[in-house]
VMD Tcl script that builds the backbone (N, CA, C; Angstrom):
set m [mol new atoms 273]
animate dup $m
set s [atomselect $m all]
$s set {name element resname resid chain x y z} {
  {N N MET 1 A 0.649 -1.283 0.190}
  {CA C MET 1 A 0.181 0.351 0.135}
  {C C MET 1 A 0.542 1.517 -0.018}
  {N N ALA 2 A 1.742 1.150 0.804}
  {CA C ALA 2 A 3.046 2.493 0.487}
  {C C ALA 2 A 3.852 2.211 0.762}
  {N N PRO 3 A 4.647 2.054 -0.421}
  {CA C PRO 3 A 5.986 1.542 -1.081}
  {C C PRO 3 A 7.027 2.595 -0.632}
  {N N PHE 4 A 6.590 3.328 -0.051}
  {CA C PHE 4 A 7.621 4.393 0.751}
  {C C PHE 4 A 8.411 3.509 1.873}
  {N N LEU 5 A 7.305 2.693 2.407}
  {CA C LEU 5 A 7.589 2.319 3.373}
  {C C LEU 5 A 8.330 1.065 3.448}
  {N N ASP 6 A 8.194 0.728 2.259}
  {CA C ASP 6 A 9.056 -1.256 2.138}
  {C C ASP 6 A 10.233 -1.165 2.632}
  {N N HIS 7 A 10.991 -0.154 2.698}
  {CA C HIS 7 A 12.440 -0.209 2.900}
  {C C HIS 7 A 12.464 -0.101 4.422}
  {N N LEU 8 A 11.630 0.042 5.735}
  {CA C LEU 8 A 11.443 0.355 6.412}
  {C C LEU 8 A 10.557 -0.882 7.104}
  {N N PRO 9 A 11.370 -1.565 8.069}
  {CA C PRO 9 A 10.682 -2.841 8.693}
  {C C PRO 9 A 9.940 -2.052 9.756}
  {N N GLU 10 A 8.696 -2.912 9.920}
  {CA C GLU 10 A 7.656 -2.302 10.427}
  {C C GLU 10 A 8.008 -1.918 12.162}
  {N N ASP 11 A 8.756 -2.538 12.677}
  {CA C ASP 11 A 9.280 -2.204 14.010}
  {C C ASP 11 A 9.938 -0.947 14.323}
  {N N ALA 12 A 11.174 -0.794 13.174}
  {CA C ALA 12 A 11.435 0.763 12.954}
  {C C ALA 12 A 10.389 1.482 12.733}
  {N N TRP 13 A 9.495 1.280 12.248}
  {CA C TRP 13 A 8.277 2.533 11.671}
  {C C TRP 13 A 7.592 2.513 12.963}
  {N N SER 14 A 7.180 1.793 13.585}
  {CA C SER 14 A 6.408 2.204 15.305}
  {C C SER 14 A 7.374 2.550 16.047}
  {N N SER 15 A 8.815 2.690 16.284}
  {CA C SER 15 A 9.473 3.152 17.099}
  {C C SER 15 A 9.724 4.788 16.533}
  {N N SER 16 A 9.521 4.765 15.157}
  {CA C SER 16 A 10.081 5.717 14.904}
  {C C SER 16 A 8.621 6.869 15.085}
  {N N VAL 17 A 7.680 6.158 15.159}
  {CA C VAL 17 A 6.410 7.344 15.211}
  {C C VAL 17 A 6.462 7.056 16.660}
  {N N GLU 18 A 6.565 6.375 17.323}
  {CA C GLU 18 A 6.702 7.315 19.265}
  {C C GLU 18 A 7.729 7.708 19.429}
  {N N LEU 19 A 8.807 8.420 18.348}
  {CA C LEU 19 A 9.458 9.584 18.895}
  {C C LEU 19 A 8.956 10.480 18.870}
  {N N LEU 20 A 7.124 11.045 18.224}
  {CA C LEU 20 A 6.722 12.243 18.241}
  {C C LEU 20 A 5.758 12.097 19.043}
  {N N THR 21 A 5.534 13.944 19.837}
  {CA C THR 21 A 5.377 14.298 20.923}
  {C C THR 21 A 3.734 14.156 20.542}
  {N N PRO 22 A 3.096 13.873 21.690}
  {CA C PRO 22 A 1.572 13.536 21.544}
  {C C PRO 22 A 0.787 14.616 20.813}
  {N N ARG 23 A 1.482 16.101 20.386}
  {CA C ARG 23 A 0.828 16.535 19.624}
  {C C ARG 23 A 0.999 16.426 18.490}
  {N N GLN 24 A 2.015 16.036 17.974}
  {CA C GLN 24 A 2.894 15.806 16.815}
  {C C GLN 24 A 1.985 13.989 16.561}
  {N N LEU 25 A 1.722 13.759 17.474}
  {CA C LEU 25 A 1.068 12.518 16.987}
  {C C LEU 25 A -0.492 12.429 16.783}
  {N N ASP 26 A -1.345 13.893 17.073}
  {CA C ASP 26 A -2.701 13.901 16.943}
  {C C ASP 26 A -2.521 14.507 15.506}
  {N N VAL 27 A -1.405 15.384 14.640}
  {CA C VAL 27 A -1.420 16.237 13.900}
  {C C VAL 27 A -1.081 14.995 12.677}
  {N N PHE 28 A -0.313 14.031 13.515}
  {CA C PHE 28 A 0.285 12.784 12.120}
  {C C PHE 28 A -1.247 12.199 11.798}
  {N N LEU 29 A -2.137 12.028 13.063}
  {CA C LEU 29 A -3.516 11.094 12.688}
  {C C LEU 29 A -4.093 11.978 11.834}
  {N N LEU 30 A -4.433 12.971 11.984}
  {CA C LEU 30 A -5.180 13.640 11.643}
  {C C LEU 30 A -4.983 13.711 9.698}
  {N N LEU 31 A -3.847 14.007 9.139}
  {CA C LEU 31 A -3.000 14.023 8.299}
  {C C LEU 31 A -3.662 12.589 7.576}
  {N N GLY 32 A -3.358 11.400 7.783}
  {CA C GLY 32 A -4.032 10.255 7.802}
  {C C GLY 32 A -5.734 10.216 7.524}
  {N N LYS 33 A -6.148 11.143 7.737}
  {CA C LYS 33 A -7.833 11.587 7.713}
  {C C LYS 33 A -8.015 12.193 6.807}
  {N N GLY 34 A -7.096 12.844 6.098}
  {CA C GLY 34 A -6.923 13.621 4.748}
  {C C GLY 34 A -7.046 15.274 4.782}
  {N N LEU 35 A -7.534 15.992 6.401}
  {CA C LEU 35 A -7.282 16.764 6.793}
  {C C LEU 35 A -6.717 17.677 6.457}
  {N N SER 36 A -6.951 19.363 6.122}
  {CA C SER 36 A -5.912 19.954 5.275}
  {C C SER 36 A -5.747 20.789 6.853}
  {N N THR 37 A -4.389 21.466 6.428}
  {CA C THR 37 A -3.203 22.307 7.434}
  {C C THR 37 A -4.574 23.280 7.983}
  {N N ARG 38 A -5.379 23.508 7.878}
  {CA C ARG 38 A -6.408 24.719 8.275}
  {C C ARG 38 A -7.523 23.966 9.052}
  {N N GLN 39 A -7.829 22.903 8.336}
  {CA C GLN 39 A -9.185 21.771 9.150}
  {C C GLN 39 A -8.144 21.815 10.620}
  {N N ILE 40 A -6.991 21.117 10.473}
  {CA C ILE 40 A -6.367 20.881 11.885}
  {C C ILE 40 A -5.986 21.793 12.688}
  {N N ALA 41 A -5.485 22.779 12.184}
  {CA C ALA 41 A -5.694 23.719 13.178}
  {C C ALA 41 A -6.425 24.004 13.683}
  {N N MET 42 A -8.024 24.298 13.067}
  {CA C MET 42 A -9.033 24.581 13.687}
  {C C MET 42 A -9.472 23.222 15.090}
  {N N ARG 43 A -8.980 22.006 14.334}
  {CA C ARG 43 A -9.430 20.710 15.293}
  {C C ARG 43 A -8.702 21.088 16.308}
  {N N LEU 44 A -7.868 21.663 16.508}
  {CA C LEU 44 A -6.898 21.483 17.809}
  {C C LEU 44 A -6.364 22.882 18.114}
  {N N ALA 45 A -7.467 23.845 17.620}
  {CA C ALA 45 A -7.279 25.068 18.243}
  {C C ALA 45 A -5.966 25.280 18.431}
  {N N VAL 46 A -5.150 25.288 17.234}
  {CA C VAL 46 A -3.872 26.402 17.030}
  {C C VAL 46 A -3.839 27.039 15.853}
  {N N THR 47 A -2.609 27.339 15.539}
  {CA C THR 47 A -2.641 28.509 14.246}
  {C C THR 47 A -1.936 27.358 13.119}
  {N N GLU 48 A -2.428 27.395 12.091}
  {CA C GLU 48 A -2.001 27.225 10.697}
  {C C GLU 48 A -0.552 26.991 10.646}
  {N N HIS 49 A 0.265 27.721 11.295}
  {CA C HIS 49 A 1.913 28.216 11.425}
  {C C HIS 49 A 2.002 26.756 12.215}
  {N N THR 50 A 1.468 26.937 13.352}
  {CA C THR 50 A 1.648 25.277 14.629}
  {C C THR 50 A 1.687 24.244 13.473}
  {N N VAL 51 A 0.515 24.289 12.915}
  {CA C VAL 51 A 0.373 22.873 12.325}
  {C C VAL 51 A 1.457 22.470 11.388}
  {N N LYS 52 A 2.141 23.571 10.818}
  {CA C LYS 52 A 2.966 23.365 9.485}
  {C C LYS 52 A 4.090 22.954 9.940}
  {N N ALA 53 A 4.528 23.608 11.221}
  {CA C ALA 53 A 6.211 23.130 11.907}
  {C C ALA 53 A 6.217 22.050 12.446}
  {N N HIS 54 A 4.548 21.417 13.062}
  {CA C HIS 54 A 4.392 19.690 13.206}
  {C C HIS 54 A 4.551 18.955 12.289}
  {N N THR 55 A 3.931 19.614 11.598}
  {CA C THR 55 A 4.149 18.371 9.654}
  {C C THR 55 A 5.547 18.266 9.422}
  {N N ALA 56 A 6.184 19.782 9.253}
  {CA C ALA 56 A 7.674 20.065 9.247}
  {C C ALA 56 A 8.462 18.892 10.052}
  {N N ARG 57 A 8.204 18.489 11.319}
  {CA C ARG 57 A 9.023 18.052 12.409}
  {C C ARG 57 A 8.520 16.722 12.462}
  {N N ILE 58 A 7.582 16.498 11.892}
  {CA C ILE 58 A 6.764 14.811 11.765}
  {C C ILE 58 A 7.591 14.359 10.701}
  {N N LEU 59 A 7.613 14.963 9.226}
  {CA C LEU 59 A 8.454 14.447 8.161}
  {C C LEU 59 A 10.044 14.580 8.292}
  {N N HIS 60 A 10.306 15.157 9.216}
  {CA C HIS 60 A 11.607 14.914 9.376}
  {C C HIS 60 A 11.884 13.764 10.529}
  {N N VAL 61 A 11.229 13.494 11.651}
  {CA C VAL 61 A 11.457 12.235 12.365}
  {C C VAL 61 A 10.926 10.575 11.533}
  {N N LEU 62 A 9.990 11.129 10.765}
  {CA C LEU 62 A 9.920 9.898 9.942}
  {C C LEU 62 A 10.480 9.585 8.966}
  {N N GLY 63 A 11.569 10.584 8.427}
  {CA C GLY 63 A 11.976 10.156 6.784}
  {C C GLY 63 A 11.544 10.388 5.978}
  {N N LEU 64 A 10.253 11.059 5.909}
  {CA C LEU 64 A 9.386 11.212 4.640}
  {C C LEU 64 A 9.750 12.601 3.973}
  {N N GLU 65 A 8.713 12.989 2.785}
  {CA C GLU 65 A 9.641 13.833 1.863}
  {C C GLU 65 A 8.290 14.849 1.620}
  {N N SER 66 A 7.246 14.323 1.756}
  {CA C SER 66 A 6.319 15.240 1.515}
  {C C SER 66 A 4.672 14.893 2.667}
  {N N ARG 67 A 4.362 16.172 2.546}
  {CA C ARG 67 A 2.767 16.092 3.665}
  {C C ARG 67 A 1.573 14.489 3.252}
  {N N LEU 68 A 2.147 14.807 1.289}
  {CA C LEU 68 A 1.068 13.529 1.587}
  {C C LEU 68 A 1.581 12.011 2.143}
  {N N GLN 69 A 2.770 11.685 1.739}
  {CA C GLN 69 A 3.611 10.587 2.530}
  {C C GLN 69 A 3.160 10.602 3.603}
  {N N ALA 70 A 3.445 11.629 4.607}
  {CA C ALA 70 A 2.921 11.657 5.629}
  {C C ALA 70 A 1.411 11.269 6.542}
  {N N GLY 71 A 0.517 11.650 5.106}
  {CA C GLY 71 A -1.237 11.372 5.353}
  {C C GLY 71 A -0.867 9.459 5.241}
  {N N LEU 72 A -0.516 9.546 4.206}
  {CA C LEU 72 A -0.313 7.698 3.826}
  {C C LEU 72 A -0.043 7.014 5.064}
  {N N ALA 73 A 1.089 8.037 5.501}
  {CA C ALA 73 A 1.701 6.723 6.655}
  {C C ALA 73 A 1.071 6.897 8.177}
  {N N ALA 74 A 0.113 8.051 8.131}
  {CA C ALA 74 A -0.794 7.676 9.416}
  {C C ALA 74 A -1.474 6.812 8.885}
  {N N TYR 75 A -2.128 6.770 8.096}
  {CA C TYR 75 A -3.235 5.818 7.300}
  {C C TYR 75 A -2.861 4.510 7.500}
  {N N VAL 76 A -1.893 3.826 7.427}
  {CA C VAL 76 A -0.589 3.000 7.480}
  {C C VAL 76 A -0.975 2.480 8.566}
  {N N TYR 77 A -0.564 3.417 9.880}
  {CA C TYR 77 A -0.028 3.172 10.969}
  {C C TYR 77 A -1.488 3.328 11.498}
  {N N GLU 78 A -2.464 3.867 11.656}
  {CA C GLU 78 A -3.435 3.870 12.331}
  {C C GLU 78 A -4.075 2.397 11.574}
  {N N THR 79 A -4.077 1.803 10.677}
  {CA C THR 79 A -5.148 0.904 10.449}
  {C C THR 79 A -4.131 -0.131 10.291}
  {N N SER 80 A -2.873 -0.288 10.781}
  {CA C SER 80 A -2.591 -1.535 10.921}
  {C C SER 80 A -1.654 -1.662 11.978}
  {N N VAL 81 A -0.858 -0.442 12.623}
  {CA C VAL 81 A -0.269 -0.595 14.124}
  {C C VAL 81 A -1.241 -1.030 15.271}
  {N N LEU 82 A -2.172 0.609 15.005}
  {CA C LEU 82 A -3.046 0.497 16.096}
  {C C LEU 82 A -4.428 -0.105 16.006}
  {N N ALA 83 A -4.987 -0.527 14.653}
  {CA C ALA 83 A -5.914 -1.533 14.890}
  {C C ALA 83 A -5.168 -2.953 15.349}
  {N N ARG 84 A -3.738 -3.583 15.367}
  {CA C ARG 84 A -3.475 -4.618 15.687}
  {C C ARG 84 A -3.186 -4.799 17.458}
  {N N ASN 85 A -2.634 -3.273 17.921}
  {CA C ASN 85 A -2.749 -3.050 19.213}
  {C C ASN 85 A -3.734 -3.156 20.066}
  {N N HIS 86 A -5.168 -2.617 19.357}
  {CA C HIS 86 A -6.590 -2.680 20.124}
  {C C HIS 86 A -6.597 -3.887 19.981}
  {N N ASP 87 A -6.319 -4.659 18.954}
  {CA C ASP 87 A -6.931 -6.327 18.914}
  {C C ASP 87 A -6.328 -6.982 19.959}
  {N N SER 88 A -4.493 -6.645 20.061}
  {CA C SER 88 A -4.435 -7.379 21.285}
  {C C SER 88 A -5.087 -7.127 22.730}
  {N N ALA 89 A -5.657 -5.769 23.156}
  {CA C ALA 89 A -5.287 -5.349 23.967}
  {C C ALA 89 A -7.350 -5.778 24.676}
  {N N ASN 90 A -7.931 -6.052 23.285}
  {CA C ASN 90 A -9.066 -6.693 23.826}
  {C C ASN 90 A -9.125 -8.416 23.585}
  {N N THR 91 A -7.834 -8.797 23.701}
  {CA C THR 91 A -7.644 -10.140 23.687}
  {C C THR 91 A -7.411 -10.647 25.421}
}
mol reanalyze $m
mol bondsrecalc $m
mol representation Tube
mol addrep $m
């Protein structure tokens, strides 16, 4: 689904996401839902500049090149890693 993640083992990917601050994680997950910078800013009650700063840091920490890649990575993360963790917690 996300060929740019193929070179990164899932354990390393999970570890990279865990380096994000709670607010960066909020922005990351909202990117995965396809929200615009303005929509994320409104949802989190911060400025668009703040969202852009968080997005830049997310790209750096995860080694991604674009906001689109971050959104796809967030979608993959939420639908696979978080879903698996949720399933494990319920068993």
